[in-house]
Backbone atoms as SQL, in Angstrom:
CREATE TABLE atoms (id INTEGER PRIMARY KEY, chain TEXT, resi INTEGER, resn TEXT, atom TEXT, x REAL, y REAL, z REAL);
INSERT INTO atoms VALUES
  (1, 'A', 1, 'MET', 'N', -14.972, 1.646, -8.182),
  (2, 'A', 1, 'MET', 'CA', -13.759, 1.068, -7.636),
  (3, 'A', 1, 'MET', 'C', -12.687, 1.028, -8.722),
  (4, 'A', 2, 'GLU', 'N', -11.484, 1.235, -8.276),
  (5, 'A', 2, 'GLU', 'CA', -10.368, 1.120, -9.200),
  (6, 'A', 2, 'GLU', 'C', -9.237, 0.361, -8.525),
  (7, 'A', 3, 'LYS', 'N', -8.347, -0.190, -9.334),
  (8, 'A', 3, 'LYS', 'CA', -7.202, -0.932, -8.819),
  (9, 'A', 3, 'LYS', 'C', -5.941, -0.150, -9.162),
  (10, 'A', 4, 'LYS', 'N', -5.145, 0.119, -8.133),
  (11, 'A', 4, 'LYS', 'CA', -3.892, 0.843, -8.331),
  (12, 'A', 4, 'LYS', 'C', -2.736, -0.070, -7.951),
  (13, 'A', 5, 'ILE', 'N', -1.683, -0.033, -8.745),
  (14, 'A', 5, 'ILE', 'CA', -0.460, -0.778, -8.459),
  (15, 'A', 5, 'ILE', 'C', 0.606, 0.239, -8.084),
  (16, 'A', 6, 'VAL', 'N', 1.232, 0.027, -6.923),
  (17, 'A', 6, 'VAL', 'CA', 2.224, 0.968, -6.414),
  (18, 'A', 6, 'VAL', 'C', 3.537, 0.223, -6.202),
  (19, 'A', 7, 'ASN', 'N', 4.638, 0.754, -6.724),
  (20, 'A', 7, 'ASN', 'CA', 5.960, 0.176, -6.498),
  (21, 'A', 7, 'ASN', 'C', 6.497, 0.673, -5.167),
  (22, 'A', 8, 'VAL', 'N', 6.897, -0.268, -4.300),
  (23, 'A', 8, 'VAL', 'CA', 7.328, 0.073, -2.945),
  (24, 'A', 8, 'VAL', 'C', 8.688, -0.553, -2.664),
  (25, 'A', 9, 'GLN', 'N', 9.616, 0.261, -2.235),
  (26, 'A', 9, 'GLN', 'CA', 10.933, -0.230, -1.830),
  (27, 'A', 9, 'GLN', 'C', 10.994, -0.323, -0.305),
  (28, 'A', 10, 'GLY', 'N', 11.739, -1.301, 0.193),
  (29, 'A', 10, 'GLY', 'CA', 11.949, -1.426, 1.633),
  (30, 'A', 10, 'GLY', 'C', 11.195, -2.571, 2.281),
  (31, 'A', 11, 'MET', 'N', 10.264, -3.205, 1.563),
  (32, 'A', 11, 'MET', 'CA', 9.549, -4.355, 2.122),
  (33, 'A', 11, 'MET', 'C', 10.439, -5.586, 1.992),
  (34, 'A', 12, 'LYS', 'N', 10.717, -6.237, 3.143),
  (35, 'A', 12, 'LYS', 'CA', 11.636, -7.369, 3.105),
  (36, 'A', 12, 'LYS', 'C', 11.096, -8.640, 3.754),
  (37, 'A', 13, 'CYS', 'N', 10.038, -8.524, 4.554),
  (38, 'A', 13, 'CYS', 'CA', 9.587, -9.694, 5.309),
  (39, 'A', 13, 'CYS', 'C', 8.063, -9.676, 5.471),
  (40, 'A', 14, 'ALA', 'N', 7.549, -10.726, 6.094),
  (41, 'A', 14, 'ALA', 'CA', 6.105, -10.834, 6.304),
  (42, 'A', 14, 'ALA', 'C', 5.587, -9.699, 7.186),
  (43, 'A', 15, 'HIS', 'N', 6.393, -9.255, 8.139),
  (44, 'A', 15, 'HIS', 'CA', 5.967, -8.137, 8.997),
  (45, 'A', 15, 'HIS', 'C', 5.833, -6.857, 8.177),
  (46, 'A', 16, 'CYS', 'N', 6.764, -6.609, 7.277),
  (47, 'A', 16, 'CYS', 'CA', 6.684, -5.441, 6.394),
  (48, 'A', 16, 'CYS', 'C', 5.406, -5.504, 5.562),
  (49, 'A', 17, 'LYS', 'N', 5.150, -6.665, 4.976),
  (50, 'A', 17, 'LYS', 'CA', 3.956, -6.876, 4.161),
  (51, 'A', 17, 'LYS', 'C', 2.698, -6.572, 4.968),
  (52, 'A', 18, 'ALA', 'N', 2.614, -7.119, 6.164),
  (53, 'A', 18, 'ALA', 'CA', 1.447, -6.911, 7.020),
  (54, 'A', 18, 'ALA', 'C', 1.296, -5.447, 7.423),
  (55, 'A', 19, 'SER', 'N', 2.397, -4.774, 7.711),
  (56, 'A', 19, 'SER', 'CA', 2.348, -3.361, 8.107),
  (57, 'A', 19, 'SER', 'C', 1.812, -2.484, 6.984),
  (58, 'A', 20, 'VAL', 'N', 2.289, -2.711, 5.776),
  (59, 'A', 20, 'VAL', 'CA', 1.848, -1.930, 4.626),
  (60, 'A', 20, 'VAL', 'C', 0.370, -2.194, 4.337),
  (61, 'A', 21, 'GLU', 'N', -0.017, -3.459, 4.346),
  (62, 'A', 21, 'GLU', 'CA', -1.415, -3.799, 4.075),
  (63, 'A', 21, 'GLU', 'C', -2.349, -3.200, 5.130),
  (64, 'A', 22, 'ALA', 'N', -1.965, -3.282, 6.402),
  (65, 'A', 22, 'ALA', 'CA', -2.804, -2.730, 7.475),
  (66, 'A', 22, 'ALA', 'C', -2.931, -1.217, 7.348),
  (67, 'A', 23, 'ALA', 'N', -1.837, -0.536, 7.013),
  (68, 'A', 23, 'ALA', 'CA', -1.874, 0.919, 6.860),
  (69, 'A', 23, 'ALA', 'C', -2.813, 1.317, 5.728),
  (70, 'A', 24, 'LEU', 'N', -2.791, 0.566, 4.649),
  (71, 'A', 24, 'LEU', 'CA', -3.664, 0.876, 3.518),
  (72, 'A', 24, 'LEU', 'C', -5.122, 0.571, 3.831),
  (73, 'A', 25, 'MET', 'N', -5.376, -0.518, 4.535),
  (74, 'A', 25, 'MET', 'CA', -6.751, -0.883, 4.875),
  (75, 'A', 25, 'MET', 'C', -7.381, 0.114, 5.845),
  (76, 'A', 26, 'ALA', 'N', -6.550, 0.889, 6.545),
  (77, 'A', 26, 'ALA', 'CA', -7.054, 1.904, 7.476),
  (78, 'A', 26, 'ALA', 'C', -7.580, 3.147, 6.755),
  (79, 'A', 27, 'ILE', 'N', -7.297, 3.263, 5.463),
  (80, 'A', 27, 'ILE', 'CA', -7.783, 4.401, 4.676),
  (81, 'A', 27, 'ILE', 'C', -9.241, 4.140, 4.308),
  (82, 'A', 28, 'GLY', 'N', -10.097, 5.086, 4.599),
  (83, 'A', 28, 'GLY', 'CA', -11.490, 4.969, 4.187),
  (84, 'A', 28, 'GLY', 'C', -11.594, 4.888, 2.679),
  (85, 'A', 29, 'GLY', 'N', -12.354, 3.924, 2.180),
  (86, 'A', 29, 'GLY', 'CA', -12.506, 3.758, 0.742),
  (87, 'A', 29, 'GLY', 'C', -11.641, 2.665, 0.151),
  (88, 'A', 30, 'VAL', 'N', -10.687, 2.144, 0.925),
  (89, 'A', 30, 'VAL', 'CA', -9.854, 1.036, 0.456),
  (90, 'A', 30, 'VAL', 'C', -10.552, -0.266, 0.828),
  (91, 'A', 31, 'SER', 'N', -10.790, -1.117, -0.171),
  (92, 'A', 31, 'SER', 'CA', -11.486, -2.379, 0.085),
  (93, 'A', 31, 'SER', 'C', -10.541, -3.575, 0.116),
  (94, 'A', 32, 'ALA', 'N', -9.356, -3.440, -0.472),
  (95, 'A', 32, 'ALA', 'CA', -8.382, -4.537, -0.470),
  (96, 'A', 32, 'ALA', 'C', -6.983, -3.979, -0.707),
  (97, 'A', 33, 'ALA', 'N', -6.009, -4.610, -0.067),
  (98, 'A', 33, 'ALA', 'CA', -4.598, -4.248, -0.267),
  (99, 'A', 33, 'ALA', 'C', -3.783, -5.532, -0.181),
  (100, 'A', 34, 'GLU', 'N', -2.958, -5.771, -1.182),
  (101, 'A', 34, 'GLU', 'CA', -2.146, -6.985, -1.220),
  (102, 'A', 34, 'GLU', 'C', -0.725, -6.614, -1.626),
  (103, 'A', 35, 'ALA', 'N', 0.214, -6.824, -0.707),
  (104, 'A', 35, 'ALA', 'CA', 1.621, -6.536, -0.981),
  (105, 'A', 35, 'ALA', 'C', 2.296, -7.796, -1.519),
  (106, 'A', 36, 'ASP', 'N', 3.179, -7.603, -2.497),
  (107, 'A', 36, 'ASP', 'CA', 3.952, -8.694, -3.080),
  (108, 'A', 36, 'ASP', 'C', 5.428, -8.381, -2.845),
  (109, 'A', 37, 'LEU', 'N', 6.056, -9.152, -1.948),
  (110, 'A', 37, 'LEU', 'CA', 7.448, -8.885, -1.584),
  (111, 'A', 37, 'LEU', 'C', 8.398, -9.093, -2.756),
  (112, 'A', 38, 'GLU', 'N', 8.163, -10.117, -3.571),
  (113, 'A', 38, 'GLU', 'CA', 9.058, -10.407, -4.697),
  (114, 'A', 38, 'GLU', 'C', 9.011, -9.326, -5.762),
  (115, 'A', 39, 'LYS', 'N', 7.807, -8.876, -6.086),
  (116, 'A', 39, 'LYS', 'CA', 7.642, -7.849, -7.117),
  (117, 'A', 39, 'LYS', 'C', 7.879, -6.446, -6.578),
  (118, 'A', 40, 'LYS', 'N', 7.914, -6.313, -5.242),
  (119, 'A', 40, 'LYS', 'CA', 8.056, -5.002, -4.601),
  (120, 'A', 40, 'LYS', 'C', 6.928, -4.069, -5.038),
  (121, 'A', 41, 'GLN', 'N', 5.706, -4.626, -5.003),
  (122, 'A', 41, 'GLN', 'CA', 4.527, -3.877, -5.410),
  (123, 'A', 41, 'GLN', 'C', 3.399, -4.107, -4.421),
  (124, 'A', 42, 'VAL', 'N', 2.488, -3.152, -4.403),
  (125, 'A', 42, 'VAL', 'CA', 1.261, -3.289, -3.635),
  (126, 'A', 42, 'VAL', 'C', 0.098, -3.013, -4.575),
  (127, 'A', 43, 'SER', 'N', -0.872, -3.899, -4.545),
  (128, 'A', 43, 'SER', 'CA', -2.104, -3.732, -5.315),
  (129, 'A', 43, 'SER', 'C', -3.168, -3.219, -4.354),
  (130, 'A', 44, 'VAL', 'N', -3.802, -2.110, -4.726),
  (131, 'A', 44, 'VAL', 'CA', -4.799, -1.484, -3.865),
  (132, 'A', 44, 'VAL', 'C', -6.108, -1.340, -4.633),
  (133, 'A', 45, 'GLU', 'N', -7.177, -1.913, -4.093),
  (134, 'A', 45, 'GLU', 'CA', -8.505, -1.725, -4.663),
  (135, 'A', 45, 'GLU', 'C', -9.200, -0.682, -3.809),
  (136, 'A', 46, 'CYS', 'N', -9.636, 0.398, -4.452),
  (137, 'A', 46, 'CYS', 'CA', -10.188, 1.507, -3.678),
  (138, 'A', 46, 'CYS', 'C', -11.226, 2.279, -4.476),
  (139, 'A', 47, 'ALA', 'N', -11.981, 3.079, -3.732),
  (140, 'A', 47, 'ALA', 'CA', -12.946, 3.988, -4.351),
  (141, 'A', 47, 'ALA', 'C', -12.184, 5.052, -5.143),
  (142, 'A', 48, 'ASP', 'N', -12.838, 5.595, -6.131),
  (143, 'A', 48, 'ASP', 'CA', -12.204, 6.597, -6.997),
  (144, 'A', 48, 'ASP', 'C', -11.694, 7.815, -6.233),
  (145, 'A', 49, 'GLU', 'N', -12.340, 8.146, -5.115),
  (146, 'A', 49, 'GLU', 'CA', -11.945, 9.354, -4.386),
  (147, 'A', 49, 'GLU', 'C', -10.690, 9.174, -3.531),
  (148, 'A', 50, 'VAL', 'N', -10.165, 7.959, -3.412),
  (149, 'A', 50, 'VAL', 'CA', -8.929, 7.749, -2.646),
  (150, 'A', 50, 'VAL', 'C', -7.766, 8.255, -3.496),
  (151, 'A', 51, 'SER', 'N', -7.046, 9.226, -2.963),
  (152, 'A', 51, 'SER', 'CA', -5.971, 9.845, -3.743),
  (153, 'A', 51, 'SER', 'C', -4.674, 9.041, -3.675),
  (154, 'A', 52, 'GLN', 'N', -3.863, 9.239, -4.680),
  (155, 'A', 52, 'GLN', 'CA', -2.534, 8.619, -4.718),
  (156, 'A', 52, 'GLN', 'C', -1.710, 9.114, -3.524),
  (157, 'A', 53, 'ASP', 'N', -1.872, 10.384, -3.163),
  (158, 'A', 53, 'ASP', 'CA', -1.141, 10.944, -2.020),
  (159, 'A', 53, 'ASP', 'C', -1.499, 10.230, -0.726),
  (160, 'A', 54, 'ALA', 'N', -2.769, 9.897, -0.539),
  (161, 'A', 54, 'ALA', 'CA', -3.194, 9.188, 0.674),
  (162, 'A', 54, 'ALA', 'C', -2.557, 7.802, 0.730),
  (163, 'A', 55, 'ILE', 'N', -2.479, 7.151, -0.412),
  (164, 'A', 55, 'ILE', 'CA', -1.855, 5.820, -0.480),
  (165, 'A', 55, 'ILE', 'C', -0.371, 5.914, -0.164),
  (166, 'A', 56, 'VAL', 'N', 0.308, 6.862, -0.780),
  (167, 'A', 56, 'VAL', 'CA', 1.748, 7.041, -0.539),
  (168, 'A', 56, 'VAL', 'C', 2.010, 7.382, 0.927),
  (169, 'A', 57, 'ASP', 'N', 1.227, 8.292, 1.488),
  (170, 'A', 57, 'ASP', 'CA', 1.404, 8.678, 2.897),
  (171, 'A', 57, 'ASP', 'C', 1.225, 7.485, 3.828),
  (172, 'A', 58, 'ALA', 'N', 0.237, 6.644, 3.550),
  (173, 'A', 58, 'ALA', 'CA', -0.002, 5.469, 4.392),
  (174, 'A', 58, 'ALA', 'C', 1.164, 4.491, 4.316),
  (175, 'A', 59, 'ILE', 'N', 1.652, 4.243, 3.111),
  (176, 'A', 59, 'ILE', 'CA', 2.768, 3.301, 2.938),
  (177, 'A', 59, 'ILE', 'C', 4.020, 3.835, 3.618),
  (178, 'A', 60, 'GLU', 'N', 4.365, 5.076, 3.331),
  (179, 'A', 60, 'GLU', 'CA', 5.595, 5.632, 3.896),
  (180, 'A', 60, 'GLU', 'C', 5.483, 5.837, 5.404),
  (181, 'A', 61, 'GLY', 'N', 4.273, 6.035, 5.912),
  (182, 'A', 61, 'GLY', 'CA', 4.063, 6.183, 7.343),
  (183, 'A', 61, 'GLY', 'C', 4.090, 4.865, 8.102),
  (184, 'A', 62, 'ALA', 'N', 4.026, 3.753, 7.381),
  (185, 'A', 62, 'ALA', 'CA', 3.981, 2.426, 8.015),
  (186, 'A', 62, 'ALA', 'C', 5.352, 1.925, 8.429),
  (187, 'A', 63, 'GLY', 'N', 6.400, 2.547, 7.954),
  (188, 'A', 63, 'GLY', 'CA', 7.750, 2.084, 8.287),
  (189, 'A', 63, 'GLY', 'C', 8.776, 2.689, 7.357),
  (190, 'A', 64, 'ARG', 'N', 9.853, 1.999, 7.207),
  (191, 'A', 64, 'ARG', 'CA', 10.946, 2.492, 6.349),
  (192, 'A', 64, 'ARG', 'C', 10.731, 2.068, 4.905),
  (193, 'A', 65, 'PHE', 'N', 9.609, 2.487, 4.380),
  (194, 'A', 65, 'PHE', 'CA', 9.257, 2.153, 3.006),
  (195, 'A', 65, 'PHE', 'C', 9.138, 3.441, 2.207),
  (196, 'A', 66, 'TYR', 'N', 9.421, 3.361, 0.926),
  (197, 'A', 66, 'TYR', 'CA', 9.192, 4.533, 0.086),
  (198, 'A', 66, 'TYR', 'C', 8.650, 4.086, -1.271),
  (199, 'A', 67, 'VAL', 'N', 7.831, 4.948, -1.809),
  (200, 'A', 67, 'VAL', 'CA', 7.146, 4.663, -3.074),
  (201, 'A', 67, 'VAL', 'C', 7.960, 5.247, -4.205),
  (202, 'A', 68, 'GLU', 'N', 8.138, 4.455, -5.238),
  (203, 'A', 68, 'GLU', 'CA', 8.870, 4.937, -6.417),
  (204, 'A', 68, 'GLU', 'C', 7.953, 5.662, -7.352);
């Protein structure tokens, strides 16, 4: 397992936070996802085989969010 921190722009409310977390939890191999609205970051705990591209695709596919 590894922990990845991703900078995310566009998260503004609790619904945004929940959408991003749910999208990440839907990825096989992700065991935890916690979005921080103030820091504009998401912490993802996942198996080593989960790619950065899969994480970015899930976040950007969840709404009007983009990864820096």
